[in-house]
Each structure stands twice: as structure tokens, then as C-alpha cells.
N, C-alpha and C positions, 0 to 999 in steps of 0.2 A: 853198739854192744855185742857182748858174745852171743853167738848163735847157738840155739837148741840146748843151751845149759844155763843154769843159774849162776849169777854173779855171786861169788863167796865174798861177803862183806863183813868186816870186823868194825864194830862199833865200841870206842873206848871213851867212856865219861864217868867221873865220879858223881854226877849229879842224877840220882837214880830216876827221878821223873822226867828229866830231859832225855836221858837214854832211852827209857821205854816209849816215850812219844816219837822220837826218831826211828826207833825200830818198828813201831806201828806205821808211821809213813811210808817208810820204805817197803814194808811188807804190802801195803795197800796199792803202792804206784810204781810196782816193778816185780821183776822175777828175781829175787835175791835170796840166797842162802846167808842168814845172819847170824853171827856169834856176837854176844854183847860181853864187855868187861868193865869192871868198875876201877881197876887199877893198871898201869902199865906192865906190872909184873904178871898178871894174869894173861894180859895179851900176849907177851913174849913167850910164855909157856905154851901157848897155843899156835905159834907161828909154823910149826909143822903141819898144821891144817890147810896151808898154803892159800892164804886169802889174796884175792884179786885186788882189793882195796882196803886199806884201813882209813878210818875216820877217827882222828885223835885229838882228845881235849888238851890244851895247852898246860893247865895248872895240875890237875889230878891229885889234889891234896885233901879234898873233902872227907874222905873215909879213913884213910890211913895217913896220919901227919907227916910221917917220914917216907911216904910212898915216892917212888920215881916219879919226876914231872913228865911232861909231855914231850920236851926238847930231849931229855935223856932216853925216853921210850923211842923216839924217832930214830936217834942215833943208834941205838941198838938193833931196830928193825932193819936199818940200812946196812948195818954189820951183818946180820943174818942173811939179807938178800937185798941187794942194791935196787933190785927191779921192781920191788913192792911199792906201788904208790901209796903215799900218805897224803892226806887232806887234814891239815890242822884246824882246829875248832876252839873258838875262845870268845867269852864275853867281852874281852879286852879289845876295844877299837882302836888300838894304838899302833902307828906304823912301825915303831921299832920292834915290836912284838912280831909283826908279820914279816918284817925283812930278816929277822932272826930265824924264824922258821924256814924262810926260803934259803938261807944260807946254810942250814942243816939239810937240805935237800928234800923239803915237803914239796909237793906237787902244787898245792894252793893253800890258803889261809881263809877261812870262813867266819865271820863274825856271828855269834849266837844272836838270833832276831827272829822277827816274824818272817823273814825270807830266806832263813838259814837253809831250810830242807830244799826249797827251790835251787838255791846257789850249790849245795852239795851234790843235788842230781845232776846239774849242769856240769859240775866238775868232774863227775864220774862218766858222763857222757863224752868228755873231752879227753879223759885219759884213755878211753878206748878208741877213739878218733885218732890220737897221736900213735897209739901202739899199732894201730892197723897202717897208718902212713910209714911208720919205721919199719913194719915188716915188708912192705912193699918196696921202700928204698933199699932194703937189705938184699931183697931178691934181685932188683936191678944190678945193684953193685956186685953181686956174685956172678953175674953173667957178663960182666965186662972184662 
């Protein structure tokens, strides 16, 4: 994980209860600076705040029926900055949904369940491990 500073985490979900419970879990079990959003559009408007990780719901149609869905939001995030890791989250336990998310360059796909928070936290840890390895590899490659 990042040293000596909080991880800037964006949580995006149209289920207000689930969104608040995720926020509480992350605040109680880590050093996070969290921003929450109920639509993809609100998340996109805040991308200049430079999130380290985005956790993004797949559907996002519970509040605004014509709202941008998670895949569209994921694509816009990657257009803004391809380096922002996005973990997709959904109640749908379907392999084709997970594959679609991965084809759109999501870092991981987590099904909403009793273990979702643990899996999300593990995904974030993995993101920072990969980033550290990538930095080290780039450092060595520059010296060759």
C-alpha cells in the first residue's frame, strides 16, 4: 500500500445502503480518503481529484434511469487516465459480465456478497503490489 499517505478511493454505486456500508468498512479497516458517488457522471466529474482506485458498480441505473452504466463509466475513466485501476462490482454472478468488464480494462470483478469487502480490500492490495513491481521493473529497464 502507499506509504505515509491515505489511499484516495472512489466508491460508485447507486445502492445508497450498500455504498454507505462499503464506505464505513473501508474507513474502519484502512487508511483511506473516500469519495462516494451515486452515478457514473458524478464520478467522472470528480476524476480531477486523482483517485488511486475506483470501485465501480456494473449497472448504476437505480437512481437515474438513463444514467451511464458501469461499463460506459469504466470506458470514460480509462479515456481520462488509463492508469487509474478500476475494480468492477456487481450483484450479477455471471461469467460473461465479468469477462466484459475485463475486456474493458477493469482490474478485477467482484460479486456483491458477504465477502465482497474482503475481496475488494484484497484487490486494492494487489493493485499496489503490481504498481510496485512495475516501478521496480521500469527502474531496472531504464538502467540497461
